[in-house]
C-alpha positions in Angstrom: 0.0 0.0 0.0 1.6 3.3 -1.1 0.8 6.3 1.0 -1.7 8.7 -0.6 -1.3 12.5 -0.7 -2.7 14.0 2.5 -2.8 17.8 3.3 -3.7 17.7 7.0 -1.2 17.0 9.8 0.7 13.8 9.3 1.2 13.3 13.0 -0.8 14.9 15.8 0.1 14.0 19.4 -2.2 15.5 22.0 -1.6 15.5 25.8 0.1 12.1 25.6 1.1 10.3 28.8 2.9 7.0 28.8 3.8 4.9 31.8 5.7 1.7 32.5 4.3 -0.6 35.1 6.6 -2.7 37.4 5.7 -4.8 40.4 6.6 -1.9 42.7 5.1 1.1 41.0 3.9 2.9 37.9 6.8 4.8 36.4 5.5 7.8 34.3 7.9 8.1 31.3 6.1 10.7 29.3 3.5 13.3 30.5 1.3 15.8 28.8 3.3 15.6 25.5 1.9 17.3 22.4 3.4 18.0 19.0 2.2 18.3 15.4 4.1 17.4 12.2 2.7 18.7 8.9 3.3 17.1 5.4 7.0 17.4 4.4 8.0 18.9 7.7 10.9 17.7 9.9 10.5 18.0 13.6 13.5 17.7 15.9 13.1 16.1 19.4 16.0 16.8 21.7 16.9 16.3 25.4 19.1 14.3 27.7 19.1 10.5 28.1 16.0 9.4 30.0 13.9 12.4 29.1 11.4 10.2 27.1 12.3 10.9 23.5 12.5 7.3 22.4 9.4 6.4 24.4 7.4 9.0 22.3 8.7 7.3 19.1 7.8 3.8 20.4 4.4 5.2 21.4 3.9 6.3 17.8 4.9 2.9 16.6 2.6 1.3 19.2 5.6 -0.8 20.3 5.8 -0.2 24.1 6.4 -3.8 25.1 4.5 -5.8 27.8 4.7 -3.3 30.6 4.4 0.0 28.7 1.0 1.6 28.3 -0.5 4.8 27.0 -2.3 6.2 30.1 -4.0 9.2 28.4 -3.9 11.3 25.3 -4.1 10.8 21.6 -1.8 9.9 18.7 -3.3 10.6 15.3 -1.7 9.6 12.0 -3.3 11.3 9.0 -6.3 11.9 11.2 -6.7 8.3 12.3 -6.3 7.4 16.0 -3.4 4.9 16.3 -4.3 3.9 19.9 -7.6 2.5 18.7 -6.3 0.4 15.7 -6.2 -3.4 15.8 -2.9 -5.2 15.4 -3.8 -6.1 11.8 -4.3 -2.4 11.0 -1.1 -1.4 12.7 0.9 -4.1 10.8 -0.4 -2.6 7.5 0.8 0.9 8.5 4.1 0.0 10.1 6.9 -0.2 7.6 4.7 1.1 4.7 3.4 4.4 6.0 5.4 4.9 9.2 9.0 3.7 9.2 11.6 3.9 11.9 15.4 4.0 11.8 17.2 3.0 15.0 20.5 4.0 16.5 22.3 0.7 15.9 21.9 -0.3 12.2 22.8 -4.0 12.8 19.8 -4.3 15.1 17.6 -3.8 12.0 19.6 -6.1 9.6 19.6 -9.9 9.4 23.3 -10.9 9.5 22.5 -14.2 7.7 20.8 -12.6 4.7 22.3 -10.7 1.8 21.4 -7.0 1.8 19.6 -7.2 -1.6 17.3 -9.9 -0.3 16.4 -7.9 2.8 15.6 -4.8 0.7 13.5 -6.7 -1.9 11.3 -8.1 0.9 9.9 -4.7 1.8 8.0 -3.8 -1.4 7.0 -7.5 -1.9 5.4 -7.7 1.6 4.0 -4.1 1.9 3.0 -3.5 -1.8 2.7 -6.9 -3.3 5.4 -6.1 -5.8 6.9 -8.8 -8.1 10.4 -9.9 -7.4 11.8 -8.2 -10.6 10.0 -4.9 -9.8 11.2 -5.1 -6.2 14.8 -5.7 -7.3 14.6 -2.7 -9.6 13.2 -0.5 -6.9 15.9 -1.7 -4.4 18.7 -0.9 -6.9 17.2 2.6 -7.3 17.0 3.3 -3.6 20.5 2.0 -2.9 21.7 4.4 -5.6 19.6 7.2 -3.9 21.4 6.7 -0.6 24.7 7.2 -2.5 26.3 3.8 -2.0 29.1 2.9 -4.4 28.5 0.0 -6.8 24.9 -0.8 -5.9 25.0 -4.2 -7.6 27.9 -5.3 -5.4 26.3 -3.9 -2.3 23.1 -5.9 -3.0 25.1 -9.1 -3.0 27.0 -8.3 0.2 26.2 -9.5 3.8 25.7 -6.7 6.4 29.0 -7.5 8.2 30.9 -6.8 4.9 29.7 -3.1 5.1 31.0 -0.3 7.3 28.8 1.2 10.0 28.0 4.2 7.7 27.1 1.9 4.8 24.9 -0.3 7.1 23.0 2.8 8.3 22.5 3.9 4.6 21.0 0.5 3.9 18.6 0.8 6.9 17.6 4.2 5.5 17.1 2.7 2.1 14.9 0.0 3.6 12.8 2.5 5.5 12.3 4.5 2.3 11.4 1.5 0.0 7.7 2.0 0.5 7.9 5.8 0.4 6.4 6.3 3.9 4.6 9.4 4.9 6.4 9.6 8.3 10.0 8.6 9.0 11.1 8.4 12.6 14.9 8.6 13.2 16.0 7.6 16.7 19.6 8.9 17.1 20.6 7.6 13.7 24.1 8.9 13.7 25.3 8.4 17.3 27.6 5.5 16.7 29.1 6.9 13.6 32.2 9.0 12.8 31.7 12.7 12.4 32.4 12.6 8.7 30.0 9.7 8.2 27.5 11.5 10.3 27.7 14.5 8.1 27.0 12.4 5.0 24.0 10.7 6.7 22.5 14.0 7.8 23.0 15.5 4.3 21.4 12.3 2.9 18.4 12.4 5.2 17.8 16.1 4.4 18.0 15.4 0.6 15.8 12.3 0.7 13.2 14.0 2.8 12.9 16.7 0.1 12.9 14.2 -2.7 10.3 11.9 -1.3 8.2 14.6 0.5 8.5 12.5 3.7 7.7 14.0 7.1 10.3 13.3 9.8 10.6 13.0 13.5 14.3 13.4 14.2 15.4 12.3 17.7 18.8 13.4 18.9 20.7 14.6 21.9 23.0 16.6 19.6 21.6 20.2 19.1 24.2 20.8 16.4 22.4 18.4 14.0 19.1 20.1 14.3 19.5 23.3 12.2 20.7 21.4 9.1 17.9 18.8 9.2 14.8 20.2 10.9 12.2 22.9 10.4 10.9 22.8 14.0 12.2 21.7 17.3 10.7 20.3 20.5 12.9 20.2 23.7 12.1 17.6 26.3 13.1 17.4 30.0 12.1 14.6 32.4 9.2 13.3 30.4 7.7 16.6 29.4 8.0 18.9 26.4 9.3 22.2 27.8 9.7 24.3 24.6 8.4 24.0 21.0 8.9 26.3 18.1 10.7 26.9 14.8 14.5 26.5 14.8 15.0 30.3 15.0 12.4 30.6 17.8 14.1 28.0 20.0 17.8 28.7 19.1 17.6 32.5 19.0 14.6 33.4 21.2 14.6 30.6 23.7 12.0 31.0 26.5 12.7 28.1 28.8 15.5 28.0 31.5 16.3 24.3 30.5 16.8 25.2 26.8 19.0 28.2 27.9 21.0 25.9 30.3 21.5 23.3 27.5 23.0 26.0 25.1 25.3 27.3 27.9 26.7 23.8 28.4 27.8 23.1 24.8 30.9 24.6 23.2 29.9 27.1 20.4 32.4 28.9 18.2 34.1 31.6 20.2 33.8 29.7 23.5 37.0 29.9 25.5 37.9 27.6 28.5 39.5 30.5 30.4 37.5 33.6 29.4 34.1 32.1 28.9 34.0 28.5 30.3 31.0 26.3 29.8 28.4 26.3 32.6 27.3 22.8 33.6 23.6 22.4 34.7 23.7 22.1 38.5 22.2 19.0 40.3 21.1 15.8 38.7 18.3 14.7 36.3 15.4 13.5 38.5 14.4 9.8 38.4 10.9 9.3 37.0 9.4 8.3 40.5 11.2 11.2 42.2 10.1 14.2 40.2 9.6 17.4 42.2 6.2 19.1 42.6 5.4 21.8 40.0 8.1 22.4 37.5 10.3 19.3 36.9 13.3 21.6 36.2 12.7 23.7 39.3 15.5 22.2 41.6 18.1 23.0 38.9 16.7 26.3 37.7 18.4 29.7 38.2 15.0 31.4 38.1 13.1 29.1 40.5 10.6 30.9 42.7 9.5 29.0 45.8 5.7 28.9 46.4 5.1 29.6 42.7 7.1 27.3 40.5 6.5 24.3 42.8 2.8 25.1 43.7 1.1 23.6 40.6 1.5 21.7 37.4 3.0 24.0 34.8 1.1 24.0 31.4 2.5 24.9 28.0 1.8 28.5 27.1 2.2 30.5 23.9 5.1 32.9 23.7 3.9 36.4 22.6 4.7 37.2 19.0 4.6 33.6 17.7 1.6 31.3 17.8 3.7 28.2 17.3 6.3 29.0 19.9 5.4 27.6 23.3 7.1 27.1 26.7 6.4 25.3 29.9 7.7 28.1 32.1 5.5 30.2 34.5 8.0 33.0 34.6 9.0 33.3 30.9 7.6 36.8 30.5 9.5 38.2 33.6 13.0 36.8 32.8 15.6 38.9 31.1 16.7 36.4 28.5 19.5 38.7 27.2 21.2 39.0 30.6 24.7 37.2 30.6 25.1 34.3 33.0 26.2 35.2 36.6 27.7 31.8 37.4 30.5 32.0 34.9 34.1 32.1 36.3 37.1 33.6 34.5 40.5 31.9 34.7 44.0 33.0 33.9 45.5 31.3 30.9 48.1 28.7 32.0 51.3 28.8 30.1 52.7 25.3 29.1 55.9 24.3 31.0 58.7 21.9 30.1 58.4 19.1 27.6 57.3 16.0 29.6 56.5 13.6 26.7 58.2 13.2 23.3 57.5 10.8 20.5 60.2 10.4 17.7 59.1 8.5 14.5 57.0 6.1 16.5 55.7 3.1 14.4 53.3 0.3 15.4 52.8 -2.5 13.0 50.8 -5.7 13.5 51.6 -8.9 11.7 48.5 -11.0 10.8 48.3 -14.4 9.2 46.8 -14.1 5.7 44.0 -16.6 5.3 40.7 -16.9 3.5 39.5 -13.8 5.3 42.5 -11.6 4.3 43.5 -13.1 0.9 46.3 -15.3 -0.3 48.9 -16.9 1.9 51.8 -15.4 3.7 52.0 -12.6 6.3 50.2 -9.3 6.1 51.2 -6.1 8.0 48.7 -3.7 9.5 50.3 -0.3 9.7 48.4 1.2 12.7 50.8 4.0 13.4 53.3 5.5 10.9 56.2 7.8 12.1 54.3 9.6 14.8 56.3 12.5 16.2 55.1 15.0 18.8 55.9 16.8 22.0 53.6 17.5 25.0 54.3 20.0 27.7 53.4 20.3 31.4 49.9 21.9 31.8 49.1 21.5 28.1 46.1 19.9 26.5 47.0 18.2 23.2 44.0 16.9 21.3 44.4 13.9 19.0 41.6 13.8 16.4 40.6 11.6 13.5 38.0 9.0 12.3 37.7 5.5 13.7 40.6 3.4 12.3 43.1 6.3 12.1 45.3 4.9 14.9 44.4 7.1 17.8 43.6 4.3 20.2 46.7 2.2 19.1 48.9 5.2 19.9 47.2 5.4 23.4 47.8 1.6 23.9 51.5 1.9 23.0 51.9 4.9 25.3 50.2 3.1 28.2 52.4 0.0 27.7 49.4 -2.2 26.7 51.3 -2.6 23.4 55.0 -2.1 22.6 56.3 0.0 19.7 57.6 -1.6 16.4 60.2 1.2 16.1 60.8 4.8 17.2 61.0 6.3 20.7 58.7 7.4 23.5 60.5 9.6 26.0 58.6 10.2 29.3 60.7 12.7 31.3 63.7 11.6 29.1 63.2 7.9 30.0 62.5 5.6 27.0 59.4 3.5 27.6 58.4 2.4 24.0 59.6 -1.2 24.5 58.5 -1.7 28.1 55.1 -3.4 28.6 53.0 -2.1 31.5 53.7 -5.1 33.8 57.5 -4.3 33.6 57.2 -0.5 34.2 58.2 1.1 37.5 55.3 1.9 39.8 55.9 5.7 39.6 55.9 5.4 35.7 52.5 3.7 35.8 51.0 6.0 38.4 52.3 9.1 36.6 50.9 8.1 33.2 47.2 7.2 33.5 44.1 6.8 31.3 40.5 7.8 31.5 38.4 5.6 29.2 35.5 6.3 26.9 32.8 4.2 28.6 32.6 4.6 32.4 30.2 1.6 32.6 32.9 -0.8 31.5 35.8 0.4 33.7 34.3 0.0 37.2 34.0 -3.3 39.0 30.2 -3.8 39.5 30.6 -5.8 42.7 32.9 -3.3 44.6 32.0 0.0 46.2 33.3 3.3 44.7 35.5 4.0 47.7 37.1 0.5 47.7 37.9 0.8 44.0 39.8 4.1 44.6 41.6 2.7 47.6 42.6 -0.3 45.5 44.3 2.1 43.1 46.0 3.8 46.0 47.3 0.5 47.2 48.7 -0.5 43.8 50.4 2.9 43.4 51.9 2.6 46.9 50.2 5.7 48.2 49.7 6.1 52.0 51.3 4.1 54.8 48.1 2.9 56.4 44.5 2.0 55.6 43.4 5.2 57.5 45.7 7.4 55.3 44.4 5.8 52.1 40.8 6.2 53.2 41.4 9.9 53.9 43.1 10.3 50.5 40.2 8.5 48.8 37.8 11.0 50.4 40.0 13.9 49.2 39.9 12.4 45.6 36.1 12.4 45.8 36.3 16.0 46.8 38.6 16.7 43.8 36.1 15.3 41.3 33.2 17.0 43.1 31.4 13.9 44.3 29.8 13.8 47.8 31.9 11.8 50.3 28.9 9.5 51.0 29.3 8.1 47.5 32.3 6.1 48.8 29.8 3.5 50.1 27.8 3.3 46.8 28.0 0.6 44.2 28.6 1.7 40.5 25.0 0.7 39.6 23.7 3.5 41.9 25.6 6.2 39.9 24.7 8.0 36.7 27.0 7.9 33.7 28.6 11.3 34.5 29.2 10.2 38.2 30.8 7.0 37.0 33.1 9.0 34.8 34.1 11.2 37.7 35.0 8.0 39.7 37.2 6.9 36.7 38.9 10.3 36.8 39.4 10.1 40.6 41.0 6.7 40.2 43.3 8.0 37.4 44.6 10.7 39.7 45.0 8.4 42.7 48.8 8.1 42.1 49.3 11.8 41.4 49.2 11.4 37.6 51.1 14.0 35.7 50.1 12.8 32.2 46.5 11.7 31.6 45.4 10.1 28.3 41.6 10.8 28.0 40.2 8.5 25.3 36.8 10.0 24.2 36.0 10.7 27.9 32.8 12.6 27.3 31.4 11.0 24.1 29.2 8.6 26.1 27.7 11.4 28.2 24.8 13.8 27.8 25.8 17.4 26.7 25.1 18.9 30.1 27.2 16.2 31.8 29.9 16.6 29.2 30.3 20.3 30.3 30.7 19.3 33.9 33.3 16.5 33.2 35.3 18.8 30.8 35.2 21.6 33.4 36.4 19.1 36.0 39.4 18.0 33.9 40.4 21.6 33.3 40.2 22.4 37.0 42.3 19.4 38.0 44.8 20.3 35.3 45.1 23.9 36.7 45.6 22.5 40.2 48.1 19.7 39.3 49.7 21.1 36.2 48.6 17.9 34.4 49.4 17.2 30.8 46.2 16.1 29.1 46.2 14.0 25.9 42.6 14.3 24.8 41.6 11.8 22.1 38.3 12.7 20.4 36.4 12.9 17.2 34.2 15.8 18.5 35.9 18.9 17.1 33.6 21.2 19.0 34.9 20.1 22.4 38.4 19.9 21.0 38.2 23.6 19.9 37.1 24.5 23.4 39.5 22.4 25.4 42.7 22.0 23.4 45.8 24.2 23.3 47.2 22.2 20.4 45.6 19.8 17.9 47.1 16.7 16.2 45.1 15.4 13.2 45.6 11.7 12.3 44.6 9.8 9.2 45.4 6.1 8.5 48.2 6.0 11.0 49.9 9.3 9.9 50.0 12.7 11.5 48.6 14.9 8.7 48.4 18.2 10.6 49.6 19.5 14.0 49.5 23.0 15.4 47.9 25.4 17.9 44.1 25.1 18.0 43.6 28.6 16.5 45.8 27.8 13.5 44.4 24.3 12.9 40.8 25.7 12.9 41.8 28.5 10.4 42.9 28.2 6.8 45.2 26.9 5.4 44.2 23.4 6.3 45.2 19.9 5.4 42.4 18.7 3.0 41.4 16.1 5.6 41.2 18.7 8.4 39.1 20.9 6.1 36.6 18.0 5.6 36.6 17.2 9.4 35.7 20.9 10.2 32.9 20.9 7.6 31.4 17.9 9.4 31.3 19.4 12.9 27.6 19.9 14.0 27.3 23.4 15.4 24.2 24.5 17.4 24.3 28.1 16.3 22.1 29.6 13.6 24.7 32.4 12.9 27.2 29.8 11.6 27.6 29.2 7.9 29.6 26.1 6.9 30.9 25.0 3.6 29.7 21.5 2.9 32.5 19.0 2.1 31.2 15.4 2.3 33.9 12.8 2.1 33.1 10.0 -0.3 34.1 6.4 0.8 35.7 5.2 4.0 39.2 5.1 5.4 41.2 2.5 3.4 42.4 -0.6 5.2 45.6 -0.1 7.3 46.6 -3.6 5.9 46.4 -2.3 2.3 47.0 1.4 2.4 47.0 3.4 -0.8 50.4 4.3 -2.3 51.7 7.9 -1.9 49.6 10.2 0.3 47.3 8.2 2.6 44.4 10.6 2.0 44.7 10.7 -1.8 41.7 8.3 -2.4 39.3 10.8 -0.8 41.0 14.2 -1.5 39.1 16.9 -3.4 42.3 18.9 -3.9 44.3 16.1 -5.6 43.6 17.3 -9.1 45.5 20.6 -8.3 48.8 18.8 -7.7 50.7 18.3 -10.9 51.7 14.9 -12.2 50.9 11.8 -10.1 52.8 13.0 -7.0 49.9 12.3 -4.6 49.6 8.6 -5.9 53.4 7.9 -5.7 55.0 9.8 -2.9 54.2 10.3 0.8 54.1 14.1 1.3 56.7 15.8 3.5 55.7 17.8 6.6 55.4 21.4 5.4 55.8 24.3 7.8 52.8 26.7 7.5 53.8 29.0 10.3 55.6 28.7 13.6 54.3 25.5 15.3 51.9 24.6 12.5 52.9 21.7 10.2 50.8 20.0 7.4 51.7 16.8 5.5 50.6 17.7 2.0 51.8 18.1 -1.6 49.7 21.3 -2.3 51.7 24.4 -3.3 51.9 27.5 -1.2 49.6 29.3 -3.7 46.9 26.6 -3.3 47.2 26.8 0.5 46.8 30.6 0.3 43.6 30.2 -1.7 41.8 28.2 1.0 38.7 29.8 2.5 37.4 29.4 6.0 35.1 26.4 6.4 33.2 27.8 9.4 32.1 31.5 9.5 29.9 33.4 11.9 27.5 35.6 9.9 26.6 38.8 11.7 22.9 39.6 11.8 
């Protein structure tokens, strides 16, 4: 059944409340939620984890599981009430008229079936199409989602595709029956920033081509301006603000929306002059919500006896009939007043060089078998001639896509792997060939790591305090249990956790709190160099600000050297003093943050900057979408590692890019780029990101 043209609202949600029922209690997940999506319109739905975004989507799909129930309210699709439809009617609509794309593409693909067969099933089941017509349509849609060699892709199994290609296949599958409504639940969260940019561009183009209405769920405000017409902000189960993109971004009228924007790094943010402001307090659990305004306990404008005296309804903001807020004081607040809570810090000057890498290489030998090709040994070149210096009190960011060698570099530095060749000098002591179990205790305690996922790094059966004390014991800190217990409490103070958390188990902590415990443990031995491997990527934006602020505060106190591994260039621009860009094991650019973020760029850095999602309507970006993925480190291209994806390659005379690895070229003092482009070509580069004055 192909969707028919319809000129009324595609989706109308009115006063929707959804609860989950456990043996102990009813847990209200969504309350009094309303939104309307018109034909061809894209609505963004943003908020922190646990705010109810995905529950709204599952409510629309009528897929709330055994213990989820719509308690009150209405969900109308093209004027028809979804909550009153039979299972048979819902099956006819799901997949054909309403399609959903999930965060993890492999959850939607059958690993034992070829991609083409999975795509062909959609029109055959939903539209009764013949196999030949379905195959033709599948080929067309695979072409539409800009996948190379559609015929080959159709005969591949899902595991033979990259994460970005898998997500494009899932999008193709969702669009096969030309649905009227497409729900996208965090479709780019697990993807690299360059792949994310391609997917966002694709979603926008296909929405226009097919005239599909979209509900785009994300925690990343930067993705919204480029994809959506309107925006709904959720907090703790409620919609707190709705409006057009310019209404919500430029004329926000809810304290939570304002607090969200103050906690994300926008262009111009400075960690010393204008540090981010984390939202105070914690997100309330569903059964512990406060009376009145859910955001009240964390709000700068809270008024006792008024904000907590009644349920707060959504009200229209004067001057815009489609801009609404759930704030009782929105007419009284001066929204242009600068924040009072912001502190200003003196810029810390970097000290002596504490870490030096000279031509570091890390190769892995793998046995070539049926998976890798013909017989013999193959070499994976994970790191190629890495050279860098890091100074005391400095933050050096290491950026690049998955597979570029960032984490391999961290493993070699930490002693989890040993180098193939080259040198690592830690305070003039060579450590490149010494595995961690053979390193001196003071070397191990002085060089520590904060990992990406705080959920995986804590022992679930041991209290927070015991885990920190265990680190103190290993590092030989303290001469007695009493001394170590006191030091553990001081470390909890350092990471701004209440001392009573010492007796808590990890399961009783939020993600941000667990990450703070990981940081406390890293500093248990007085670490002087900390490798932070994507330390905030698994956290909500408001928690990211608090953790980033904490790392900076500890750095100022302890003169720590921070090696910050990330693919998020927004947080890198805010935190880092210098930036090192990696591609396929090579350092392709290194320099001060200001220089790396301004032209001239390495062509890869230029594409990375273009892909950065920025939550600011004043920003104009040039769109540079990289085609293809990073080549295999086992079979790298000859010459320049980036030449297979470079849009500037045609400007280099001859076949230099295909035959010779470029030299490092000095752009300015402390700014080097590995590229064959001439000085004239570099001089012609224009800024990727510009702020347009209004």
